[in-house]
N, CA, C and O atoms as CSV, one atom per row, in Angstrom:
chain,resi,resn,atom,element,x,y,z
A,1,UNK,N,N,22.668,6.387,18.559
A,1,UNK,CA,C,21.482,6.031,18.051
A,1,UNK,C,C,21.027,7.256,17.208
A,1,UNK,O,O,20.880,7.227,15.986
A,2,UNK,N,N,20.770,8.607,18.205
A,2,UNK,CA,C,20.110,9.330,17.861
A,2,UNK,C,C,20.905,10.120,16.566
A,2,UNK,O,O,20.202,10.518,15.638
A,3,UNK,N,N,22.176,10.309,16.528
A,3,UNK,CA,C,22.731,10.804,15.405
A,3,UNK,C,C,22.387,10.010,14.067
A,3,UNK,O,O,22.074,10.578,13.020
A,4,UNK,N,N,22.498,8.393,14.251
A,4,UNK,CA,C,22.499,7.726,12.881
A,4,UNK,C,C,20.787,7.840,12.244
A,4,UNK,O,O,20.430,7.787,11.067
A,5,UNK,N,N,20.002,7.997,13.392
A,5,UNK,CA,C,18.563,8.261,13.499
A,5,UNK,C,C,17.993,9.540,12.946
A,5,UNK,O,O,16.789,9.720,12.760
A,6,UNK,N,N,18.968,10.438,12.691
A,6,UNK,CA,C,18.915,12.059,12.012
A,6,UNK,C,C,19.068,11.832,10.864
A,6,UNK,O,O,18.760,12.788,10.151
A,7,UNK,N,N,19.539,10.668,10.174
A,7,UNK,CA,C,19.793,10.830,8.518
A,7,UNK,C,C,18.244,10.391,8.041
A,7,UNK,O,O,17.376,9.738,8.620
A,8,UNK,N,N,18.283,11.004,6.802
A,8,UNK,CA,C,16.581,11.214,6.317
A,8,UNK,C,C,16.274,9.680,5.967
A,8,UNK,O,O,15.103,9.314,5.877
A,9,UNK,N,N,17.260,8.850,5.783
A,9,UNK,CA,C,16.712,7.747,5.059
A,9,UNK,C,C,16.616,6.293,5.957
A,9,UNK,O,O,16.276,5.165,5.600
A,10,UNK,N,N,17.126,6.892,7.461
A,10,UNK,CA,C,16.861,5.874,8.432
A,10,UNK,C,C,15.584,6.292,9.473
A,10,UNK,O,O,15.175,7.365,9.914
A,11,UNK,N,N,15.143,4.771,9.641
A,11,UNK,CA,C,13.510,4.771,10.130
A,11,UNK,C,C,13.956,4.321,11.909
A,11,UNK,O,O,13.706,4.844,12.995
A,12,UNK,N,N,14.601,3.289,11.545
A,12,UNK,CA,C,15.257,3.167,13.457
A,12,UNK,C,C,16.688,2.895,13.353
A,12,UNK,O,O,17.155,2.950,12.215
A,13,UNK,N,N,17.435,2.626,14.266
A,13,UNK,CA,C,18.648,2.417,14.416
A,13,UNK,C,C,18.929,2.133,16.332
A,13,UNK,O,O,18.613,2.965,17.183
A,14,UNK,N,N,19.592,0.744,16.637
A,14,UNK,CA,C,19.765,0.431,17.697
A,14,UNK,C,C,21.401,-0.124,17.717
A,14,UNK,O,O,21.853,-1.088,17.099
A,15,UNK,N,N,22.185,0.894,18.712
A,15,UNK,CA,C,23.836,0.240,18.676
A,15,UNK,C,C,23.902,-0.711,19.914
A,15,UNK,O,O,23.058,-0.604,20.804
A,16,UNK,N,N,24.904,-1.642,19.977
A,16,UNK,CA,C,25.020,-2.540,20.856
A,16,UNK,C,C,26.693,-2.593,20.659
A,16,UNK,O,O,27.378,-2.175,19.725
A,17,UNK,N,N,27.031,-3.183,21.742
A,17,UNK,CA,C,28.588,-3.295,22.142
A,17,UNK,C,C,28.995,-4.935,21.529
A,17,UNK,O,O,28.300,-5.911,21.808
A,18,UNK,N,N,30.109,-5.002,20.750
A,18,UNK,CA,C,30.662,-6.015,20.169
A,18,UNK,C,C,31.753,-6.351,20.599
A,18,UNK,O,O,32.592,-5.462,20.743
A,19,UNK,N,N,32.136,-7.883,20.979
A,19,UNK,CA,C,33.870,-7.733,21.386
A,19,UNK,C,C,34.585,-7.485,20.036
A,19,UNK,O,O,34.258,-7.746,18.878
A,20,UNK,N,N,35.815,-6.813,20.650
A,20,UNK,CA,C,37.003,-6.131,19.636
A,20,UNK,C,C,38.363,-6.531,20.436
A,20,UNK,O,O,38.584,-6.431,21.642
A,21,UNK,N,N,39.151,-6.982,19.464
A,21,UNK,CA,C,40.184,-7.460,19.788
A,21,UNK,C,C,41.301,-6.296,20.297
A,21,UNK,O,O,42.153,-6.504,21.161
A,22,UNK,N,N,41.121,-5.127,19.627
A,22,UNK,CA,C,41.926,-3.806,20.048
A,22,UNK,C,C,41.167,-3.164,21.224
A,22,UNK,O,O,41.747,-2.560,22.127
A,23,UNK,N,N,40.144,-3.293,21.172
A,23,UNK,CA,C,39.379,-2.221,22.108
A,23,UNK,C,C,38.257,-2.791,23.185
A,23,UNK,O,O,37.403,-2.134,23.780
A,24,UNK,N,N,38.521,-4.232,23.254
A,24,UNK,CA,C,37.724,-4.669,23.889
A,24,UNK,C,C,35.902,-4.796,23.494
A,24,UNK,O,O,35.147,-5.754,23.329
A,25,UNK,N,N,35.791,-3.859,23.471
A,25,UNK,CA,C,34.471,-3.717,22.627
A,25,UNK,C,C,34.146,-2.132,21.759
A,25,UNK,O,O,34.383,-0.974,22.101
A,26,UNK,N,N,33.630,-2.597,20.755
A,26,UNK,CA,C,33.243,-1.520,19.780
A,26,UNK,C,C,31.844,-1.543,19.552
A,26,UNK,O,O,31.199,-2.373,20.193
A,27,UNK,N,N,31.166,-0.689,18.652
A,27,UNK,CA,C,29.385,-0.532,18.422
A,27,UNK,C,C,29.687,-1.068,17.363
A,27,UNK,O,O,30.638,-0.921,16.596
A,28,UNK,N,N,28.375,-2.022,17.369
A,28,UNK,CA,C,27.480,-2.292,15.845
A,28,UNK,C,C,26.422,-1.887,16.144
A,28,UNK,O,O,25.650,-2.151,17.066
A,29,UNK,N,N,26.388,-0.912,14.946
A,29,UNK,CA,C,24.920,-0.509,14.390
A,29,UNK,C,C,23.761,-1.324,13.904
A,29,UNK,O,O,23.918,-1.724,12.750
A,30,UNK,N,N,22.602,-1.688,14.498
A,30,UNK,CA,C,21.617,-2.277,13.646
A,30,UNK,C,C,20.642,-1.257,12.971
A,30,UNK,O,O,19.938,-0.521,13.663
A,31,UNK,N,N,20.624,-1.238,12.017
A,31,UNK,CA,C,19.850,-0.162,10.931
A,31,UNK,C,C,18.810,-0.659,10.316
A,31,UNK,O,O,18.945,-1.672,9.630
A,32,UNK,N,N,17.562,-0.021,10.456
A,32,UNK,CA,C,16.451,0.065,9.471
A,32,UNK,C,C,16.131,1.027,8.795
A,32,UNK,O,O,15.619,2.023,9.307
A,33,UNK,N,N,16.384,0.910,7.438
A,33,UNK,CA,C,16.264,1.842,6.148
A,33,UNK,C,C,14.912,1.988,5.876
A,33,UNK,O,O,14.160,1.037,6.089
A,34,UNK,N,N,14.365,3.354,5.302
A,34,UNK,CA,C,13.027,3.570,5.233
A,34,UNK,C,C,13.046,2.719,3.938
A,34,UNK,O,O,14.105,2.271,3.500
A,35,UNK,N,N,12.139,2.557,3.480
A,35,UNK,CA,C,11.584,1.673,2.309
A,35,UNK,C,C,11.719,2.313,0.751
A,35,UNK,O,O,11.136,3.299,0.301
A,36,UNK,N,N,12.708,1.400,0.066
A,36,UNK,CA,C,13.443,1.914,-1.169
A,36,UNK,C,C,15.008,2.600,-0.994
A,36,UNK,O,O,15.873,2.817,-1.843
A,37,UNK,N,N,14.989,2.809,0.270
A,37,UNK,CA,C,16.752,3.286,0.407
A,37,UNK,C,C,17.571,2.499,0.017
A,37,UNK,O,O,17.622,1.273,0.111
A,38,UNK,N,N,18.230,3.226,-0.434
A,38,UNK,CA,C,19.706,2.524,-0.990
A,38,UNK,C,C,21.291,3.157,-0.364
A,38,UNK,O,O,22.476,3.071,-0.687
A,39,UNK,N,N,20.320,3.948,0.916
A,39,UNK,CA,C,21.862,3.884,1.388
A,39,UNK,C,C,23.060,2.858,2.157
A,39,UNK,O,O,22.713,1.810,2.701
A,40,UNK,N,N,24.110,3.187,2.130
A,40,UNK,CA,C,25.289,1.849,2.294
A,40,UNK,C,C,25.724,2.331,3.739
A,40,UNK,O,O,25.216,3.291,4.319
A,41,UNK,N,N,26.809,1.474,4.273
A,41,UNK,CA,C,27.527,1.708,5.630
A,41,UNK,C,C,28.068,2.563,5.530
A,41,UNK,O,O,27.814,3.416,6.380
A,42,UNK,N,N,29.227,2.950,4.394
A,42,UNK,CA,C,30.041,3.517,3.890
A,42,UNK,C,C,28.975,5.160,3.786
A,42,UNK,O,O,29.630,6.057,4.317
A,43,UNK,N,N,27.723,5.640,3.308
A,43,UNK,CA,C,27.098,6.439,3.620
A,43,UNK,C,C,26.861,7.033,4.758
A,43,UNK,O,O,26.949,8.258,4.832
A,44,UNK,N,N,26.634,6.522,5.476
A,44,UNK,CA,C,26.272,6.774,7.092
A,44,UNK,C,C,27.474,7.214,7.552
A,44,UNK,O,O,27.731,8.400,7.760
A,45,UNK,N,N,28.552,5.899,7.793
A,45,UNK,CA,C,29.801,6.571,8.316
A,45,UNK,C,C,30.384,7.951,7.602
A,45,UNK,O,O,31.028,8.677,8.358
A,46,UNK,N,N,30.260,8.307,6.499
A,46,UNK,CA,C,30.468,9.723,5.988
A,46,UNK,C,C,29.613,10.527,6.855
A,46,UNK,O,O,30.150,11.278,7.669
A,47,UNK,N,N,28.221,10.446,6.765
A,47,UNK,CA,C,27.024,11.213,7.437
A,47,UNK,C,C,27.776,11.278,8.992
A,47,UNK,O,O,28.216,12.402,9.236
A,48,UNK,N,N,27.924,10.588,9.729
A,48,UNK,CA,C,28.238,10.724,11.207
A,48,UNK,C,C,29.786,11.360,11.376
A,48,UNK,O,O,30.200,12.088,12.278
A,49,UNK,N,N,30.455,10.871,10.280
A,49,UNK,CA,C,31.681,11.821,10.518
A,49,UNK,C,C,31.664,13.043,10.736
A,49,UNK,O,O,32.679,13.556,11.208
A,50,UNK,N,N,30.641,13.753,10.486
A,50,UNK,CA,C,30.276,15.137,10.477
A,50,UNK,C,C,29.631,15.629,11.686
A,50,UNK,O,O,29.389,16.811,11.932
A,51,UNK,N,N,29.394,14.705,12.360
A,51,UNK,CA,C,28.415,15.045,13.611
A,51,UNK,C,C,28.825,14.419,14.867
A,51,UNK,O,O,28.514,14.917,15.950
A,52,UNK,N,N,29.685,13.075,14.736
A,52,UNK,CA,C,30.169,12.998,16.059
A,52,UNK,C,C,31.852,12.809,15.943
A,52,UNK,O,O,32.606,12.981,14.985
A,53,UNK,N,N,32.133,12.342,17.467
A,53,UNK,CA,C,33.795,12.109,16.885
A,53,UNK,C,C,33.813,10.865,16.472
A,53,UNK,O,O,32.855,10.099,16.368
A,54,UNK,N,N,35.087,10.647,16.204
A,54,UNK,CA,C,35.899,9.308,15.177
A,54,UNK,C,C,35.480,8.486,15.791
A,54,UNK,O,O,34.675,7.764,15.202
A,55,UNK,N,N,35.778,8.170,17.211
A,55,UNK,CA,C,36.111,7.115,17.926
A,55,UNK,C,C,34.422,6.671,18.154
A,55,UNK,O,O,34.244,5.522,18.558
A,56,UNK,N,N,33.345,7.424,17.942
A,56,UNK,CA,C,31.970,6.941,18.286
A,56,UNK,C,C,31.026,6.299,17.055
A,56,UNK,O,O,29.906,5.797,16.955
A,57,UNK,N,N,32.289,6.659,16.080
A,57,UNK,CA,C,31.888,6.100,14.397
A,57,UNK,C,C,31.616,4.183,14.836
A,57,UNK,O,O,32.402,3.562,15.550
A,58,UNK,N,N,30.800,3.788,14.429
A,58,UNK,CA,C,30.665,2.183,14.182
A,58,UNK,C,C,31.551,1.533,12.995
A,58,UNK,O,O,31.284,1.879,11.844
A,59,UNK,N,N,32.518,0.673,13.207
A,59,UNK,CA,C,32.707,0.132,12.116
A,59,UNK,C,C,32.335,-0.988,11.228
A,59,UNK,O,O,32.702,-1.452,10.148
A,60,UNK,N,N,31.168,-1.302,12.433
A,60,UNK,CA,C,30.095,-2.802,12.149
A,60,UNK,C,C,28.917,-2.174,11.983
A,60,UNK,O,O,28.500,-1.224,12.645
A,61,UNK,N,N,28.202,-2.916,10.772
A,61,UNK,CA,C,26.891,-2.159,10.542
A,61,UNK,C,C,25.602,-3.543,10.197
A,61,UNK,O,O,26.071,-4.443,9.499
A,62,UNK,N,N,24.854,-3.642,10.409
A,62,UNK,CA,C,23.959,-4.292,10.284
A,62,UNK,C,C,22.504,-3.903,9.752
A,62,UNK,O,O,21.802,-3.182,10.460
A,63,UNK,N,N,22.073,-4.328,8.616
A,63,UNK,CA,C,20.867,-3.755,8.253
A,63,UNK,C,C,19.887,-4.614,8.364
A,63,UNK,O,O,19.955,-5.623,7.662
A,64,UNK,N,N,18.728,-4.435,9.272
A,64,UNK,CA,C,17.646,-5.538,9.583
A,64,UNK,C,C,16.347,-4.975,8.990
A,64,UNK,O,O,16.370,-3.887,8.414
A,65,UNK,N,N,15.106,-5.751,9.125
A,65,UNK,CA,C,14.182,-5.050,9.070
A,65,UNK,C,C,13.291,-4.611,10.201
A,65,UNK,O,O,12.184,-4.111,9.999
A,66,UNK,N,N,13.768,-4.799,11.318
A,66,UNK,CA,C,13.034,-4.191,12.343
A,66,UNK,C,C,13.880,-4.263,13.530
A,66,UNK,O,O,14.588,-5.256,13.696
A,67,UNK,N,N,13.873,-3.432,14.260
A,67,UNK,CA,C,14.791,-3.393,15.669
A,67,UNK,C,C,13.390,-3.729,16.599
A,67,UNK,O,O,12.305,-3.151,16.553
A,68,UNK,N,N,13.791,-4.804,17.404
A,68,UNK,CA,C,13.470,-5.773,18.382
A,68,UNK,C,C,12.631,-4.752,19.403
A,68,UNK,O,O,13.273,-3.788,19.820
A,69,UNK,N,N,11.596,-4.857,19.725
A,69,UNK,CA,C,11.060,-4.272,20.870
A,69,UNK,C,C,10.643,-4.623,22.244
A,69,UNK,O,O,9.747,-5.426,21.986
A,70,UNK,N,N,10.699,-4.553,23.559
A,70,UNK,CA,C,10.300,-4.972,24.695
A,70,UNK,C,C,9.029,-4.632,24.764
A,70,UNK,O,O,8.576,-3.696,24.105
A,71,UNK,N,N,8.194,-5.484,25.712
A,71,UNK,CA,C,6.651,-4.909,25.836
A,71,UNK,C,C,6.131,-3.630,26.125
A,71,UNK,O,O,4.942,-3.353,25.968
A,72,UNK,N,N,7.244,-2.597,26.673
A,72,UNK,CA,C,6.752,-1.292,26.683
A,72,UNK,C,C,7.342,-0.736,25.384
A,72,UNK,O,O,7.421,0.476,25.587
A,73,UNK,N,N,7.826,-1.016,24.077
A,73,UNK,CA,C,8.229,-0.195,23.153
A,73,UNK,C,C,9.778,-0.287,23.176
A,73,UNK,O,O,10.313,-0.410,22.074
A,74,UNK,N,N,10.204,-0.264,23.762
A,74,UNK,CA,C,11.713,0.217,23.926
A,74,UNK,C,C,12.584,-0.875,23.070
A,74,UNK,O,O,12.332,-2.057,22.839
A,75,UNK,N,N,13.636,-0.110,22.703
A,75,UNK,CA,C,14.533,-1.449,21.807
A,75,UNK,C,C,15.041,-2.528,22.838
A,75,UNK,O,O,15.527,-2.329,23.951
A,76,UNK,N,N,14.824,-3.638,22.234
A,76,UNK,CA,C,15.548,-4.881,23.101
A,76,UNK,C,C,16.955,-5.073,22.620
A,76,UNK,O,O,17.171,-5.763,21.623
A,77,UNK,N,N,17.820,-4.550,23.220
A,77,UNK,CA,C,19.030,-4.764,22.645
A,77,UNK,C,C,19.668,-6.513,23.147
A,77,UNK,O,O,20.417,-7.218,22.471
A,78,UNK,N,N,19.107,-6.822,24.439
A,78,UNK,CA,C,19.259,-8.055,24.866
A,78,UNK,C,C,18.785,-9.175,23.226
A,78,UNK,O,O,19.544,-9.971,22.674
A,79,UNK,N,N,17.982,-8.993,23.000
A,79,UNK,CA,C,17.972,-9.605,21.517
A,79,UNK,C,C,18.768,-9.717,20.843
A,79,UNK,O,O,19.195,-10.825,20.518
A,80,UNK,N,N,19.355,-8.328,20.295
A,80,UNK,CA,C,20.066,-8.111,19.165
A,80,UNK,C,C,21.425,-8.583,19.714
A,80,UNK,O,O,22.102,-9.085,18.817
A,81,UNK,N,N,22.144,-8.571,21.152
A,81,UNK,CA,C,23.438,-9.415,21.414
A,81,UNK,C,C,23.504,-10.651,21.168
A,81,UNK,O,O,24.499,-11.274,20.799
A,82,UNK,N,N,21.980,-11.220,21.449
A,82,UNK,CA,C,21.669,-12.746,21.391
A,82,UNK,C,C,22.037,-13.131,19.916
A,82,UNK,O,O,22.983,-13.844,19.582
A,83,UNK,N,N,21.069,-12.498,19.051
A,83,UNK,CA,C,21.744,-12.522,17.873
A,83,UNK,C,C,22.795,-12.320,17.128
A,83,UNK,O,O,22.969,-12.947,16.083
A,84,UNK,N,N,23.434,-11.626,17.472
A,84,UNK,CA,C,24.801,-11.350,17.369
A,84,UNK,C,C,25.707,-12.641,17.652
A,84,UNK,O,O,26.510,-13.192,16.899
A,85,UNK,N,N,25.404,-12.899,18.729
A,85,UNK,CA,C,26.631,-14.027,19.506
A,85,UNK,C,C,25.750,-15.369,18.582
A,85,UNK,O,O,26.602,-16.232,18.365
A,86,UNK,N,N,24.294,-15.840,17.953
A,86,UNK,CA,C,24.401,-16.498,17.239
A,86,UNK,C,C,24.400,-16.654,15.347
A,86,UNK,O,O,23.788,-17.351,14.538
A,87,UNK,N,N,25.442,-15.588,15.274
A,87,UNK,CA,C,25.502,-14.964,13.762
A,87,UNK,C,C,24.515,-15.003,13.222
A,87,UNK,O,O,24.637,-15.567,12.134
A,88,UNK,N,N,22.901,-14.464,13.565
A,88,UNK,CA,C,22.066,-14.386,12.929
A,88,UNK,C,C,21.751,-13.173,12.267
A,88,UNK,O,O,20.677,-12.949,11.708
A,89,UNK,N,N,22.864,-12.273,12.356
A,89,UNK,CA,C,22.627,-10.888,11.912
A,89,UNK,C,C,24.037,-10.982,10.878
A,89,UNK,O,O,25.083,-11.566,11.161
A,90,UNK,N,N,23.711,-10.175,9.517
A,90,UNK,CA,C,24.778,-9.931,8.742
A,90,UNK,C,C,25.259,-8.746,9.154
A,90,UNK,O,O,24.646,-7.696,9.348
A,91,UNK,N,N,26.677,-9.050,9.301
A,91,UNK,CA,C,27.628,-7.780,9.699
A,91,UNK,C,C,28.413,-7.506,8.408
A,91,UNK,O,O,28.963,-8.311,7.655
A,92,UNK,N,N,28.324,-6.088,8.336
A,92,UNK,CA,C,29.405,-5.323,7.273
A,92,UNK,C,C,30.627,-4.335,7.919
A,92,UNK,O,O,30.513,-3.185,8.341
A,93,UNK,N,N,31.490,-4.949,7.867
A,93,UNK,CA,C,32.566,-4.190,8.068
A,93,UNK,C,C,33.197,-2.792,7.233
A,93,UNK,O,O,33.882,-2.857,6.212
A,94,UNK,N,N,32.868,-1.780,7.795
A,94,UNK,CA,C,33.801,-0.528,7.110
A,94,UNK,C,C,35.428,-0.170,7.459
A,94,UNK,O,O,35.989,0.767,6.891
């Protein structure tokens, strides 16, 4: 998450695990872009490739308006997992 949020066009990012046939589970990055940003999943993947190990880079991305928060302000990943399970997140595969 911190590596993704280091990108200058990212406001927030939360990463959740989602089922994967080959690896059992892989990351899905839920990203909030800064206003008027045209950054793509491919741009973010390239950005991360210079900063983290290849197997850490998400292959699935979802651009959302805001990351849900708990009552204490932490990212509410349970809500994101629930939205993913209900197919409420538009997912881009790279």
